[in-house]
N, C-alpha and C positions, 0 to 999 in steps of 0.2 A: 355064605356070602357069594354074590354073583361075581363073574369075571370082571365085568365093568366096574363094579364097586371096588374090587381089589386093585384094579389098575388106577382108578382115581385116588384111592388111599395111598398107593405107592408113589404116585406123582406128587402128592402133597408132602409126603414124608421125605422125599429126596430133592425137594426144591432147593436151589442154591441160596445161601445166605445173602443178604443185601451186602453189596460191596462197601468196604470202609474206605476212608480217604476223602479227598475233596469232593464237593457236590458235583454231580454230573454236569451241571450248567457251566462250570468253569474248568472242568478236567482237561479239555483240549483247546483252551484259549491261551496257548503259549506262542511265542514268536516262531518256534520251530514248526508248530502245527500250521502256521500261516505261510510257510515258505513256498508252497505250491499254489497259493492264491492267484498268482499272475496268470495261471492257466485256466482258471475258472471262468466260464462264460459260454455263450453260444457262438460257434465258429463256422466259417466256411473255410475249407482246406484245399490248398493248391500245392502241386509239386514245385519245388524251388526252380527246377529246370524249365518249367512252363508256367510261370506265375499268373497267367491269365486263364488257365484251364482248371475249372472247379472239378475236384474229384470226390469230395466228401463233405458231409456236415458232421459236426461233433459237438455234443453237449457235455460240458464239464461242470459238475456240481459239487459244492462243498456240502456234505451231509453229516448226519448223526452228531449234531451239536458241535460240528467242526472237527470231528475225529477222523473223517475220511474225505477223500476226493474221488469222485467216480466219473469215468468217461464212458459215454455212449457213442461209439464210432459208427457212423452211418454212411458208407461209401455209396456213390451213385451207381457203381457196378461192383459186383462181387459180394463177398460175405461180410456181414457186420460183426461187431464184437465190442468188447469193453474191458475196462480195467477198474480195479478198486485199489486205491492208494491210501496208505495210512502211515503217519509218523509213529515210531515205536520208541518212546522215551527211554525205556530200559536198555535199548540197544543203540540209542542215539543215531537212528537211521530211518529212512523211509523204506517201505516195502510196497511193491506193486504186484498184483496178480492179474494177468491178462488172459482172457479166453475169447474164442470167437466161434462163429457158426461152422467153421471148418475143423473144429475140435483141436485147435492149437492151444497150448497152455504154456505161458511164460511166467517165470517168477523173477523179479528184479529186486535189488536192494541198492541203496545209495543215499545221496543227499546233495546239499548245495556245495558247489565248488566254483569259485570265481563268478558268483552271481548266476550260475547255471545249475539246473537240477540234472545230475548225472546218475543214471541208474544202470547197473550191470547185472546180468543174470544168465539164466539158462532157459533156452526154449526147447520145448518138446513137441515135435511134429506128430501128426496122426499116426504115422508109422512107427513111432517110438524113438526116432533118432533125436539126438540132442545137439545143440550148438550154443556157443558162447555169444551173448548179445550185449549191446550197449545202446542206450538212448540218451540223448542230451536235449534238454528243453531250455530255450533261451528266450527271454523277453527282449524284444527289440524296441528302440526308441519310439517308434510310431505306435506301440501298444500291441503289435502282432507278436506271435510266438513262433519260433521254429522248433520243430522236432526232427532230430537227425538220428537215424538208426544205423548201426554198424554190426557186422558179424566178424567173428574171429575163428580161424581154423587151427590156431596154435595156442589156445587157452589164454587169449588176451595179450600176447606179445605184440601182434600186429592186428590192425583193424581194417576191414574193407567197408566202404560206404554201401549201404543197402538202399537207403532212401533219405530224402530231406523234404519235409513238408513245411509250408507256411500256413499258420492258423491266423485268419483275419476275422475280426468281429463281424458276425452276421448282422445284416440290417434288421432292425426291430420291426 
């Protein structure tokens, strides 16, 4: 038997079984999976300190039958990046994986606290150094969203403001 035929046979024999449980169409249609929907949309992003200075565009999409929220961060200057966010029912928490074109990798976990999405995690820079990070997303009365980022040098005992962005709906 040829190598290609053996590989094809092996892939058929090791294919995973179909998942059991609720149908895929309803699996992620829970209130928890919708908690981050306030961030979904096409946005223009401004620093809170200079709310008239556009610094980025961001496309936030609810994907994979509602099981994930993906951000595509597109700054006007500098490196772009993105995140994949998913609610994990078995852990009762959200998880976010961020990476960018500067080879940064951040992993966050968290959930809703007082109507805000609060995510805390570890960032790893391209040189391998790590830092404790926190992001807070808040929907404002006018429909815009703030994203505030903090860093901690003492494992979360105290936090320093790193940035604060205002996401405003982009014109269609």
